[in-house]
C-alpha positions as CSV (number, residue, x, y, z in Angstrom):
1,M,11.8,-13.2,-6.2
2,K,10.0,-11.2,-8.9
3,N,7.1,-13.7,-9.1
4,I,6.8,-13.7,-5.3
5,Y,6.5,-9.9,-5.3
6,L,3.8,-10.2,-7.9
7,I,1.8,-12.7,-5.9
8,L,2.1,-10.7,-2.8
9,A,0.9,-7.5,-4.6
10,I,-2.2,-9.4,-5.8
11,V,-2.8,-10.9,-2.3
12,G,-2.1,-7.5,-0.7
13,G,-4.7,-5.9,-3.0
14,I,-7.4,-8.5,-2.3
15,I,-7.3,-9.5,1.4
16,P,-7.6,-6.0,2.9
17,F,-10.6,-5.4,0.7
18,I,-12.4,-8.4,2.2
19,F,-12.2,-6.7,5.6
20,L,-13.0,-3.3,4.2
21,G,-16.0,-4.7,2.4
22,Q,-17.3,-6.3,5.6
23,F,-16.9,-3.0,7.4
24,F,-18.7,-1.0,4.7
25,E,-21.4,-3.6,4.5
26,Q,-22.1,-3.3,8.2
27,E,-21.6,0.4,8.6
28,G,-22.5,1.8,5.2
29,F,-20.2,3.8,3.0
30,K,-19.8,6.7,5.4
31,I,-16.2,8.1,5.4
32,P,-16.5,9.9,8.8
33,N,-17.5,6.6,10.4
34,F,-14.6,4.9,8.7
35,I,-12.1,7.5,10.0
36,R,-13.5,7.3,13.5
37,A,-13.1,3.5,13.3
38,L,-9.5,3.9,12.3
39,F,-8.8,5.6,15.7
40,S,-11.6,3.9,17.8
41,N,-9.1,2.3,20.3
42,G,-5.4,2.1,21.0
43,A,-4.9,-1.0,18.9
44,S,-6.5,0.3,15.7
45,A,-4.9,3.8,16.2
46,G,-1.5,2.1,16.6
47,F,-2.0,0.1,13.4
48,T,-3.3,3.2,11.6
49,T,-0.4,5.4,12.6
50,D,2.1,2.6,11.8
51,L,0.6,2.3,8.3
52,V,0.7,6.1,7.7
53,I,4.3,6.4,8.8
54,S,5.3,3.3,6.8
55,S,3.6,4.8,3.7
56,L,5.5,8.0,4.2
57,V,8.8,6.2,4.4
58,F,7.9,4.2,1.3
59,W,7.1,7.4,-0.6
60,I,10.4,9.0,0.4
61,Y,12.3,5.9,-0.6
62,I,10.7,5.5,-4.0
63,F,11.3,9.2,-4.9
64,Q,14.9,9.0,-3.8
65,A,15.4,5.7,-5.7
66,R,14.0,7.5,-8.8
67,Q,16.4,10.4,-8.4
68,K,19.3,7.9,-8.5
69,S,17.7,6.4,-11.6
70,D,17.4,3.1,-9.7
71,G,13.7,2.8,-9.6
72,P,10.5,3.0,-11.6
73,S,8.4,6.2,-11.6
74,P,6.9,6.6,-8.2
75,Y,3.5,8.0,-9.1
76,L,1.7,4.8,-10.0
77,F,2.8,3.3,-6.6
78,I,1.6,6.3,-4.7
79,V,-1.8,6.0,-6.3
80,L,-1.8,2.3,-5.5
81,N,-0.8,3.1,-1.9
82,L,-3.6,5.7,-1.5
83,T,-6.3,3.7,-3.3
84,V,-5.5,0.0,-2.6
85,G,-2.9,0.1,0.2
86,L,0.7,-0.4,1.1
87,S,0.2,-4.1,1.2
88,C,-0.3,-3.9,-2.6
89,A,1.9,-0.9,-3.5
90,L,5.1,-2.1,-1.8
91,P,5.3,-5.5,-3.4
92,A,4.1,-4.0,-6.7
93,Y,7.0,-1.6,-6.6
94,L,9.5,-4.3,-5.7
95,Y,8.1,-6.4,-8.6
96,A,8.5,-3.4,-11.1
97,R,12.0,-2.8,-9.8
98,E,13.0,-6.5,-10.3
99,K,11.4,-6.5,-13.7
100,A,13.3,-3.4,-14.7
101,G,16.6,-5.0,-13.5
102,D,15.9,-8.0,-15.7
103,N,15.6,-5.7,-18.7
104,R,19.0,-4.1,-18.1
């Protein structure tokens, strides 16, 4: 599973940026326009709020896992989540957790 998580982290880091790149190419790098587009209709608002809630759950989980000494430090994965996205951060975290388990 470890290698699958690594592949998914890479794919999750690349594919969303293809779409984001297209958006910024068409609209320019204007953050207010980007935020408006996130909530421009019910479908995109639904996906956006789903992603925000899922990210919050992910953060709570990785901090709790760290308190139990089960998981890697959460800070790198929060930075990944905020800069690249959950589609990269979650499988990267699972990869790191599996890798740490291999070293025990």
